[in-house]
C-alpha positions in Angstrom: -32.2 -34.1 -1.1 -31.6 -31.2 1.0 -34.2 -29.9 3.5 -35.7 -26.7 2.0 -35.4 -24.9 5.4 -31.7 -25.8 5.5 -31.2 -24.6 2.1 -32.8 -21.3 2.9 -30.7 -20.9 5.9 -27.4 -21.6 4.0 -28.5 -19.2 1.3 -29.1 -16.4 3.7 -25.7 -17.1 5.4 -23.9 -16.9 2.0 -25.9 -13.8 1.1 -24.8 -12.2 4.5 -21.2 -13.2 4.0 -20.8 -11.8 0.6 -22.8 -8.6 1.4 -20.3 -8.0 4.3 -17.4 -8.3 1.9 -18.9 -6.2 -0.7 -19.9 -3.4 1.7 -16.4 -3.3 3.2 -14.6 -3.3 -0.2 -17.0 -0.6 -1.7 -16.6 1.6 1.4 -12.8 1.4 1.3 -12.7 2.1 -2.4 -14.9 5.1 -2.1 -12.9 6.4 0.8 -9.9 6.1 -1.6 -11.6 8.2 -4.2 -12.8 5.5 -6.6 -16.2 5.9 -8.3 -18.5 3.2 -8.9 -21.1 3.2 -11.7 -23.4 1.1 -9.6 -23.3 -1.0 -6.4 -23.6 -4.7 -7.3 -26.3 -6.7 -5.6 -26.0 -10.2 -7.1 -22.3 -10.7 -8.1 -18.8 -10.7 -6.5 -17.4 -8.3 -9.1 -17.0 -4.6 -8.8 -16.5 -2.3 -11.8 -14.5 0.9 -11.1 -13.9 3.9 -13.2 -10.2 4.9 -13.3 -10.5 8.1 -15.4 -10.0 10.4 -12.3 -6.7 8.7 -11.3 -3.3 10.2 -12.2 -2.6 9.9 -15.9 0.0 7.2 -15.5 -2.6 4.7 -14.0 -6.0 6.1 -15.4 -6.7 3.3 -17.7 -7.2 -0.5 -17.2 -3.9 -1.7 -18.6 -1.6 0.8 -16.9 -3.6 0.2 -13.6 -3.1 -3.4 -14.0 0.7 -3.1 -14.4 0.9 -0.8 -11.3 -1.0 -3.2 -9.2 1.2 -6.2 -10.3 4.1 -4.3 -8.9 2.2 -4.5 -5.6 1.5 -8.1 -6.0 -2.2 -7.4 -6.5 -4.1 -8.7 -9.5 -6.9 -6.8 -11.1 -8.6 -7.4 -14.5 -8.6 -4.6 -17.0 -12.1 -3.8 -18.3 -11.0 -4.2 -21.9 -10.6 -7.9 -21.2 -14.4 -8.1 -21.0 -15.2 -6.1 -24.1 -16.9 -7.8 -26.8 -15.5 -6.7 -30.1 -15.7 -9.9 -32.3 -15.4 -8.2 -35.6 -12.5 -6.0 -34.4 -14.3 -2.9 -35.8 -12.8 -0.6 -33.3 -9.3 -0.1 -31.8 -8.8 -1.8 -28.4 -8.2 1.6 -26.8 -11.5 3.0 -28.0 -13.3 0.5 -26.0 -15.9 1.8 -23.6 -14.2 -0.4 -21.0 -10.7 1.1 -21.4 -10.9 3.3 -18.3 -12.3 0.6 -16.0 -11.2 -2.5 -14.2 -13.0 -5.3 -12.6 -12.3 -6.3 -9.1 -13.3 -9.7 -7.7 -13.9 -9.7 -3.9 -15.2 -13.3 -3.2 -12.6 -15.7 -1.7 -9.7 -13.4 -1.5 -10.8 -10.7 0.9 -7.8 -11.1 3.2 -5.5 -10.1 0.3 -7.8 -7.0 -0.4 -7.7 -6.1 3.3 -4.0 -5.7 3.0 -4.2 -3.8 -0.3 -7.0 -1.5 0.9 -5.4 -0.5 4.2 
């Protein structure tokens, strides 16, 4: 078994590591004009609202396509929408104008994208 004090030390180190990444990414995204509905405190995903971007990229799917052209992968928000009975059109999703950004192990790639 692990020594409890060692576990707490490792836990604090990981929390500091991911907090640093989160704060950097959030700061750069806000400087670029993105809006966050909330600042995550226990995950390495950030949800961004795209509705204020130019019309050609102001929804998750078009933003995804534009990012692919720059060799950056993002996840359109509608990929997370639960609509099991298919009662609404995909583009009526409350997640249509959002995307999900993961900032855990790939921060160096994001440094390049956010510069």
